C-alpha positions in Angstrom: 95.1 46.5 117.3 93.8 50.1 117.0 96.6 52.5 117.4 96.4 54.3 120.8 96.7 58.0 120.9 99.4 59.5 123.1 99.0 62.9 124.6 102.2 64.7 125.0 102.0 66.8 128.2 103.6 70.0 128.2 107.2 69.7 129.4 107.9 71.9 132.3 111.3 70.6 133.1 110.5 68.5 136.0 107.7 66.1 134.9 108.5 62.7 133.5 106.9 59.9 131.4 108.9 56.8 132.6 108.9 53.8 130.3 108.8 50.5 132.1 109.5 47.5 130.0 108.4 44.1 131.5 108.8 40.6 130.0 105.5 38.9 129.2 107.1 35.5 128.9 106.0 35.2 125.1 109.0 36.9 123.7 107.4 40.2 123.3 107.7 43.4 125.3 105.1 45.8 126.5 105.6 49.4 127.6 103.9 51.0 130.6 103.3 54.6 129.9 103.0 57.1 132.8 101.9 60.3 131.0 101.8 62.5 134.1 102.8 62.4 137.6 100.0 61.3 140.1 97.8 64.1 141.2 99.3 64.9 144.6 99.2 68.1 146.8 102.4 69.3 145.1 103.4 72.9 144.5 103.7 72.4 140.8 102.7 69.6 138.5 102.1 69.0 134.9 99.5 71.3 133.2 98.0 69.2 130.3 96.0 71.2 127.7 92.4 70.8 127.8 92.1 69.9 131.6 91.6 73.6 132.4 90.7 76.8 130.7 93.2 78.7 128.5 95.4 81.2 130.2 93.9 84.7 130.5 95.3 87.3 127.9 95.1 91.1 127.6 92.4 92.3 125.5 94.8 94.6 123.7 98.2 96.2 123.8 96.8 99.4 125.4 95.3 97.4 128.2 98.7 95.7 129.1 100.5 99.0 128.7 98.3 100.9 131.1 98.2 98.0 133.6 102.1 98.1 133.7 101.9 102.0 133.9 99.3 101.9 136.8 101.4 99.3 138.6 104.8 100.9 138.3 103.8 104.5 138.6 102.6 104.8 142.2 102.7 106.9 145.4 106.4 106.7 145.5 106.6 108.9 142.5 104.5 111.5 144.3 105.7 111.6 147.8 109.3 109.8 147.7 111.1 111.1 144.7 110.6 114.8 145.2 111.8 114.4 148.8 115.0 112.5 147.6 115.8 115.2 145.1 115.5 117.8 147.8 117.8 116.0 150.2 120.3 114.4 147.9 121.6 117.5 145.8 118.5 118.8 144.0 118.9 118.6 140.3 122.3 116.7 140.8 120.3 113.7 142.1 119.0 113.3 138.5 122.3 112.0 137.6 122.6 109.0 140.0 118.9 108.3 139.5 119.3 108.0 135.6 122.6 105.9 136.1 120.7 103.5 138.3 117.8 103.3 136.1 120.0 102.3 133.2 122.2 99.9 135.0 119.7 98.4 137.5 116.0 99.2 136.8 115.7 98.4 133.0 117.7 95.1 132.9 115.8 93.7 135.9 112.4 94.9 134.6 113.1 92.9 131.2 114.2 89.8 133.1 110.8 89.6 134.9 108.7 90.7 132.1 110.6 88.6 129.5 110.6 85.4 131.5 107.0 85.6 132.4 106.1 86.1 128.6 108.4 83.2 127.6 107.0 80.7 130.0 103.4 82.0 130.4 103.3 81.1 134.1 103.1 82.9 137.4 106.1 83.4 139.6 105.9 80.0 141.2 105.5 78.3 138.0 108.5 80.0 136.3 110.9 79.2 139.0 109.8 75.5 139.3 110.2 75.2 135.6 113.7 76.7 135.5 114.6 74.2 138.3 112.4 72.7 141.0 115.0 73.5 143.7 114.2 77.2 143.0 110.5 77.0 143.7 111.0 78.7 147.0 111.6 82.0 145.2 108.1 82.1 144.0 106.9 81.3 147.7 109.1 84.0 149.1 107.7 86.6 146.5 104.2 85.6 147.4 104.8 86.1 151.2 106.5 89.5 150.8 103.9 90.6 148.4 101.2 89.6 151.0 103.0 91.8 153.7 103.1 94.8 151.3 99.5 94.4 150.2 98.4 94.5 154.0 99.8 98.0 154.6 99.5 99.4 151.1 95.8 99.1 151.3 95.8 101.1 154.5 97.1 104.1 152.7 94.1 103.8 150.3 91.9 103.9 153.5 93.5 107.0 154.8 92.9 108.5 151.2 89.3 107.6 151.4 88.8 109.3 154.7 90.3 112.6 153.5 88.4 112.2 150.2 85.2 112.0 152.1 86.1 115.1 154.2 87.2 117.1 151.1 83.6 117.8 150.3 83.1 119.8 153.4 83.3 123.5 153.3 85.4 124.9 154.8 87.8 122.0 154.9 87.9 120.4 158.3 91.8 120.8 158.4 91.7 124.6 157.5 91.3 125.6 161.2 91.9 124.5 164.7 88.8 123.4 166.8 87.8 125.6 169.8 87.6 124.2 173.4 84.8 125.1 175.8 86.3 128.6 176.5 86.3 129.6 172.9 90.2 129.2 172.4 91.9 127.0 170.2 92.8 123.4 171.5 96.3 123.6 173.0 97.4 120.5 171.0 96.3 122.0 167.7 97.8 125.5 168.6 101.2 123.9 169.4 101.3 122.1 166.1 99.2 123.2 163.1 95.8 122.7 161.7 96.8 119.9 159.1 99.0 118.2 161.7 96.3 118.1 164.3 93.7 116.6 161.8 96.1 114.0 160.7 97.2 112.9 164.2 94.2 113.5 166.2 91.2 113.6 164.0 92.2 110.9 161.4 94.4 108.6 163.3 93.7 109.4 167.1 97.3 108.5 167.5 98.4 106.7 170.6 101.6 107.8 172.5 103.5 104.5 171.6 103.3 101.1 170.1 103.0 99.8 173.6 99.8 101.8 174.2 97.8 101.3 170.9 94.3 102.1 172.1 91.3 100.5 170.7 90.1 100.2 167.2 88.9 103.4 165.5 85.6 102.7 163.9 85.9 105.2 161.1 89.2 103.6 159.9 87.7 100.1 160.2 84.8 101.2 157.9 87.2 102.8 155.3 89.4 99.7 155.5 86.4 97.6 154.8 85.4 99.7 151.7 88.9 99.7 150.4 89.3 96.1 150.4 85.7 95.5 149.1 86.6 97.8 146.1 89.9 95.9 145.5 88.0 92.7 145.6 85.5 93.6 143.0 88.4 95.0 140.9 90.6 91.8 140.9 88.1 89.1 141.5 88.2 88.0 137.8 91.8 88.7 137.1 92.6 90.8 134.2 89.0 90.4 132.9 87.9 92.8 135.5 91.0 94.7 136.5 91.9 95.3 133.0 89.1 97.6 132.6 89.8 99.7 135.7 93.3 100.4 134.6 92.1 103.0 132.0 91.0 105.0 135.0 93.6 104.3 137.5 96.5 104.9 135.0 95.2 107.9 133.0 93.5 110.0 135.7 96.5 110.8 137.7 98.1 112.4 134.6 95.2 114.6 134.0 95.2 115.7 137.7 99.0 116.3 137.6 98.6 118.5 134.4 95.8 120.4 136.2 97.9 121.0 139.2 100.9 121.9 137.1 99.0 124.7 135.3 97.5 126.0 138.5 100.8 125.6 140.4 103.3 127.6 138.0 100.9 130.5 138.0 101.1 130.8 141.9 103.2 133.1 143.7 106.4 131.6 145.0 106.3 128.6 142.6 109.5 129.7 141.0 111.2 129.8 144.4 110.1 126.2 145.2 111.4 124.9 141.8 114.7 126.6 142.0 115.2 125.3 145.6 114.4 121.8 144.5 116.3 121.5 141.2 119.4 123.7 141.9 122.2 121.2 141.6 124.5 120.6 144.5 127.2 118.6 142.7 129.2 118.0 145.9 126.4 115.7 147.1 127.3 113.2 144.4 130.7 112.3 146.4 128.5 110.8 149.0 127.8 107.1 148.6 124.4 107.3 150.4 123.1 109.4 147.4 123.8 106.5 145.0 122.4 104.1 147.4 119.2 106.1 147.5 118.9 106.3 143.9 119.4 102.6 143.4 116.8 102.0 146.1 114.3 104.3 144.5 114.8 102.8 141.2 114.2 99.3 142.5 111.0 100.1 144.4 109.5 102.4 141.8 109.4 99.6 139.2 107.9 97.1 141.7 110.4 94.5 141.2 110.4 91.0 142.8 106.6 91.1 143.6 105.8 88.6 140.8 103.5 91.1 139.4 105.6 91.8 136.5 106.0 88.1 135.7 102.1 87.7 135.9 101.5 90.7 133.5 104.1 89.2 131.1 102.5 85.8 131.1 99.3 87.3 129.8 101.1 88.6 126.6 101.1 86.9 123.4 104.4 84.9 122.7 105.4 87.5 120.0 104.9 90.5 122.0 107.9 92.9 121.8 108.7 93.0 125.5 112.0 94.8 125.0 110.1 97.8 123.6 107.5 97.7 126.5 110.4 97.8 129.0 112.0 100.8 127.5 108.7 102.7 127.0 107.5 102.0 130.6 110.9 102.8 132.1 111.0 106.2 130.3 107.3 107.0 131.3 108.3 106.0 135.1 111.2 108.4 135.1 109.4 111.3 133.3 106.4 110.9 135.6 108.6 111.1 138.7 110.1 114.3 137.5 107.0 115.9 136.2 105.3 115.1 139.6 108.3 116.6 141.5 107.7 120.0 139.5 104.1 119.9 140.4 104.8 119.2 144.1 107.4 121.7 144.6 105.6 124.3 142.7 102.7 124.1 145.0 105.2 123.8 148.0 106.9 127.0 146.9 103.5 128.8 147.2 102.9 127.4 150.7 106.3 128.4 151.8 105.8 132.0 150.4 102.4 132.3 152.1 103.9 131.1 155.5 106.8 133.6 155.2 104.3 136.4 154.7 102.4 135.2 157.8 105.6 135.1 159.7 106.7 138.6 158.5 103.2 139.9 159.6 103.4 138.4 163.0 106.8 139.8 163.7 105.8 143.2 162.4 102.9 143.3 164.7 105.4 142.4 167.7 108.0 145.1 166.6 105.2 147.7 166.3 103.8 146.8 169.7 107.2 147.3 171.2 107.8 150.6 169.3 110.7 149.1 167.4 109.0 149.9 164.2 106.6 152.4 162.9 103.0 151.5 162.2 103.1 152.0 158.6 106.8 151.5 158.1 106.8 148.3 156.1 110.1 149.1 154.4 112.1 149.2 157.7 111.3 145.7 158.7 114.5 144.1 157.6 116.5 147.0 159.2 114.7 146.6 162.4 115.3 142.8 162.5 118.9 143.2 161.8 119.4 145.5 164.7 118.1 142.9 167.2 120.7 140.2 168.8 119.7 136.7 169.6 118.8 137.5 173.2 116.2 140.2 172.2 114.7 137.8 169.5 114.1 135.2 172.2 112.7 137.8 174.6 110.3 139.2 172.0 109.4 135.6 170.7 110.3 136.6 167.2 110.3 133.9 164.5 112.8 133.3 161.7 111.0 134.1 158.5 113.1 132.2 155.9 111.9 130.9 152.7 114.8 128.4 152.4 113.9 127.1 156.0 110.3 126.6 155.0 111.3 124.6 151.9 113.6 122.5 153.8 110.9 121.3 156.0 109.3 119.5 153.1 108.2 116.1 154.2 108.2 112.5 152.6 105.6 109.9 152.6 102.4 110.4 154.5 103.6 113.5 156.0 103.8 115.0 152.5 100.3 113.9 151.4 98.4 114.4 154.5 100.1 117.3 156.3 102.2 119.5 154.1 100.3 119.2 150.8 96.9 119.6 152.6 98.1 122.9 154.1 99.0 124.0 150.6 95.6 123.1 149.3 93.9 125.2 152.1 95.6 128.3 150.6 94.3 127.9 147.2 91.0 129.5 146.1 88.2 126.8 146.0 90.2 124.7 148.2 87.6 121.6 148.5 87.7 121.4 144.6 91.5 121.0 144.7 91.4 118.6 147.6 89.0 116.3 145.9 91.1 116.4 142.8 94.3 115.7 144.7 92.9 112.7 146.9 91.2 111.2 143.9 94.6 111.2 142.2 96.2 109.3 145.2 93.2 107.0 145.2 93.8 106.1 141.6 97.7 105.7 142.1 97.1 103.6 145.1 94.5 101.4 143.4 96.6 100.9 140.3 99.6 99.7 142.4 97.5 97.6 144.7 95.8 95.8 141.7 99.2 94.9 140.4 100.3 93.7 143.8 97.4 91.5 144.4 97.5 90.2 140.7 101.1 89.1 141.3 100.2 87.2 144.6 97.0 85.5 143.2 98.8 84.4 139.9 101.4 82.7 142.2 98.8 81.1 144.2 97.0 79.8 141.2 100.2 77.9 140.3 99.3 75.5 143.0 97.4 72.5 142.1 94.9 72.6 145.0 94.0 76.2 144.6 93.8 76.2 140.9 90.8 74.0 141.2 88.9 76.7 143.1 87.2 79.6 141.4 89.1 82.7 141.4 86.4 84.7 142.8 86.5 82.6 145.9 90.1 82.6 146.3 90.4 86.4 145.9 87.5 86.8 148.5 89.2 84.6 151.1 92.5 86.6 150.5 90.9 90.0 150.9 88.9 88.8 153.8 92.2 87.6 155.5 93.9 90.8 154.8 91.0 93.0 156.1 91.0 91.0 159.3 94.8 91.2 159.8 94.5 94.9 158.7 92.8 95.7 162.0 96.3 96.3 163.7 96.5 99.3 161.5 93.1 100.6 162.7 94.4 101.3 166.1 95.9 104.4 167.5 99.4 103.0 166.7 98.3 102.1 163.1 100.7 104.6 161.5 103.6 103.3 163.5 102.8 99.7 162.5 102.6 100.7 158.8 106.1 102.4 159.0 107.3 99.2 160.6 106.0 97.0 157.9 107.4 99.4 155.3 110.8 99.3 156.9 111.2 95.7 157.4 108.7 93.5 155.6 109.0 95.1 152.1 112.7 95.7 152.0 115.3 93.1 152.7 112.9 90.4 151.5 112.2 91.9 148.2 116.0 92.7 147.5 116.8 89.1 148.2 114.0 87.9 146.0 115.2 90.1 143.1 118.8 89.0 143.5 117.8 85.3 143.4 115.6 86.0 140.3 118.5 87.4 138.6 120.8 84.6 139.6 118.1 82.0 138.4 117.5 83.4 135.0 121.0 84.5 134.1 123.2 81.7 135.6 121.0 78.8 136.0 118.5 79.2 133.2 121.5 80.7 131.3 122.0 84.1 129.9 122.5 82.6 126.4 119.3 80.8 126.6 117.4 83.7 127.8 119.0 86.0 125.1 117.7 83.4 122.6 114.3 83.5 124.0 114.2 87.4 123.7 115.3 87.1 120.1 112.7 84.4 119.3 109.9 86.6 120.8 111.0 90.0 119.6 113.4 89.5 116.8 116.0 91.6 118.8 119.0 90.0 120.2 120.2 91.7 123.6 123.8 92.9 123.0 126.7 93.8 125.3 124.8 96.3 127.4 122.2 93.7 128.5 124.9 91.0 128.9 127.0 93.1 131.2 124.2 94.5 133.2 122.7 91.1 133.8 125.8 89.3 134.6 127.9 91.7 136.5 126.6 95.3 137.1 123.0 94.4 138.2 124.1 91.7 140.7 126.6 93.9 142.1 124.1 96.7 142.6 121.7 94.4 144.2 124.3 93.0 146.6 125.3 96.7 147.6 121.5 97.5 148.3 121.2 94.3 150.4 124.5 94.7 152.5 123.8 98.4 153.0 120.2 97.9 154.1 121.3 95.1 156.6 124.2 97.4 157.9 122.2 100.4 158.4 119.6 98.3 160.2 122.1 96.8 162.6 124.1 100.1 163.2 121.4 102.5 163.5 118.9 101.6 166.2 115.5 101.5 164.5 113.1 104.2 165.6 109.6 105.3 164.7 108.1 108.8 165.1 105.5 108.8 167.9 103.0 111.8 168.3 103.4 113.6 171.6 100.1 115.4 172.3 101.5 117.4 175.1 104.3 119.0 173.0 102.3 119.0 169.7 105.1 117.4 167.9 106.8 114.1 166.7 109.4 112.4 169.1 111.5 109.6 168.0 111.2 106.4 170.0 112.8 103.0 169.7 110.8 99.8 168.7 110.0 97.6 171.6 111.8 94.3 171.7 108.5 92.4 170.9 107.8 94.6 167.8 111.5 93.9 166.6 110.8 90.2 167.1 107.9 90.5 164.8 109.9 92.6 162.3 112.7 89.9 162.3 110.0 87.1 161.9 108.5 88.9 158.7 112.0 89.2 157.2 112.7 85.6 157.9 109.3 84.5 156.5 110.1 86.3 153.2 113.7 84.8 152.9 113.6 81.3 154.5 111.2 79.6 151.9 114.1 79.7 149.3 116.6 77.6 151.5 114.0 75.5 152.9 112.5 74.5 149.5 116.1 74.0 148.2 117.0 71.6 151.0 113.6 69.6 151.0 113.7 69.1 147.4 117.4 68.4 147.0 117.3 65.6 149.7 113.7 64.6 149.0 112.2 65.4 152.4 108.7 65.6 151.3 107.0 62.7 149.7 104.4 64.9 147.9 107.4 66.4 145.8 108.3 63.0 144.1 106.4 63.9 141.0 108.8 67.0 140.7 111.9 65.0 141.3 110.9 62.4 138.7 112.1 65.2 136.0 115.7 64.2 136.9 115.1 60.5 135.7 115.8 60.2 132.0 115.1 57.8 129.2 118.2 56.3 127.6 117.2 53.7 125.1 114.0 52.2 123.9 112.8 48.9 122.5 111.4 48.5 119.1 108.0 48.7 120.6 108.5 52.3 121.4 109.9 53.5 118.3 106.6 54.5 117.1 106.1 56.8 120.0 109.8 58.1 120.2 109.7 58.9 116.3 106.6 61.1 117.1 108.6 63.0 119.7 111.6 63.4 117.6 109.5 64.8 114.8 108.3 67.3 117.1 111.8 68.5 118.2 112.1 70.8 115.1 108.7 72.3 115.8 109.8 72.8 119.5 112.6 74.9 118.4 110.3 77.3 116.7 107.5 77.2 119.2 107.3 80.4 121.0 104.5 79.5 123.4 105.1 78.6 126.9 104.1 75.5 128.9 100.7 76.7 129.6 100.0 76.5 125.8 101.8 73.4 125.3 105.0 74.8 124.0 108.5 73.7 124.9 110.5 75.5 127.6 114.2 74.5 127.6 115.4 73.9 131.0 118.4 72.2 132.6 117.2 68.8 131.3 117.4 69.8 127.7 121.1 68.7 127.0 122.5 66.3 124.5 123.0 62.6 125.3 126.7 63.1 125.9 125.9 65.9 128.4 123.4 63.6 130.0 126.1 60.9 130.6 128.0 63.2 132.6 125.3 63.9 135.1 125.5 62.5 138.7 123.6 59.3 139.3 122.5 60.1 142.7 118.8 60.7 142.0 118.6 57.4 139.9 120.3 55.3 142.5 118.0 56.8 145.3 114.7 56.7 143.4 115.0 53.6 141.1 115.6 49.7 141.2 115.7 47.2 138.4 112.2 45.8 137.6 111.1 42.2 137.8 109.9 40.4 134.7 106.4 40.1 135.7 103.4 40.5 133.7 101.2 43.5 134.1 97.9 44.6 132.8 98.8 48.2 132.5 100.4 47.6 129.1 100.2 49.4 125.7 101.1 47.7 122.6 102.6 49.7 119.8 103.2 48.3 116.2 106.6 46.9 115.9 107.1 47.1 112.2 110.3 49.1 112.4 113.3 46.9 111.7 115.7 48.9 113.9 116.7 47.2 117.0 116.6 49.2 120.2 117.7 48.3 123.7 115.9 49.2 126.7 117.0 49.8 130.4 114.0 49.3 132.5 113.3 50.7 135.9 110.6 50.9 138.4 109.9 54.2 140.5 
């Protein structure tokens, strides 16, 4: 009989090839070979090489590095880190930031990048491979990533609107509009030109979340544009997005350098830098400073989105991921500090200009009240010192303090769209600087959005049903869905919804996912095995620093972040800043109960898939997951008729030890099932008793004959599934 070729499917740790021996009645034995699980609507099944195209790969080392930089270095480096430095001790904040970078950020970064490169799978495939019960981690990561992608693209939408208006001269936010009588609008006069343009012209802000108003057509059009651009960038995966990263990663550094050269030459730049980086060492005694540093490091790396796992999976098996992690970490930290220098140099100039205007206004009042001579500019300080508080209020004199102006520096959208735009107005050739600034924000936002979507789509393509559909179609459906849901951000309460999503959807869920990822890799997959994987891929064996941060320090920091986030959320009544048009200022309001219900639902949606998948698969609640659970059934012994095939498997064992490719390339990935026979005998028999029963000795047509020329005698225990 002609020899039959046996195709060895890649072993993902949960598939099985059960061997069912049945008596023919003629003294011989046949072997029923089930090569793969039946095709079912399961979350993850066997990937047989040749059945689908090879996994995508980076076209070069530079493309991978720039993609990681573009993803990790985002808007948070521009509008979050400078604010934290200012509020948490100035230059002293760099100490807890660097400590948390070393103890938390870099170790977690290597776990995600390394496990993705080792297994060459997306987030869902990686956790299913480590253990089927952990598949919920990938689902949770995908859901949280979807929430973040929804509101992150809205920021890009606002940037587009400002970018289009930057081509106008003069800039539309440089002056207040006039009413019918020729005077400035009261709402603008009570606030400022840039504040009015943001809340009234751009957002047309509603008074509260209970009164959202209708859709703002200009925001809807910009949102459609942003999702269309994102779709064309990511529709073919890294084949299309990998070319865009050369712009989105490098252009922000060019713009930052231009702003740096211009900023340090401006009047007041030194005052801004001194105010920011003057260390206040006493702040280091406050626990919240260290918590802010840990949180900033966690979010600045983009951990737990699944994007780093996806990026790592596109690498070659021999890529030095340890070197990549160190380079990207240093680049991320240096970029944050560099951006802070640029931002506060410009803000120092803005504060100086505001102080000069304040002094000029006070001087005019003093001269009008004959408290100061017309040309007596030297006596201003003396005249102000002679006035008491009552007289200052009566004359409506303002406090002209440089420190006070610098203390008002905002974070987030307030820094980008209100504070910094006011500084740009003061620069000669303001439209040019506005175009540069918002193009930089656009490239930063797109770089991060590409990474976020790539992680989510890579997770989706680990699902059998979806992987049969063209990537362009899946990407189009995802972008269209996000665009439609994004209408909620196009109302007058759009900014309020964005802050709610940012505060709830992308915080607790991400921290829980990151903590479970660390537990899965270090304590279930095994830190020794992961260390060996790193050594096989890079030639470098992680030492004590990595072991201590992975096993002890990292989990403790993650638990502290998680507990503190929950405690602060419970103790502090969550509020949002609503625009009060009558007062021309922001006032804090409590979230409505129905909004808090939505927030709680998003948190649960990002966390519950992990315990749900664990329970369903551990108790076999879903019939469609049988093919995954078959991985727990093992083959004890064989008959002589299977010796030929088993010999082939055994011959490959030595090759598997030196095979660095992941399951997507047919390589071997050690999982919990890869133990010695002695270890196997100690395993519980629950799964076998529930899923198997002795076979009957009936003849079957689904039989494969294997030559029985070997003299060794083998014994076979046969079961039917």
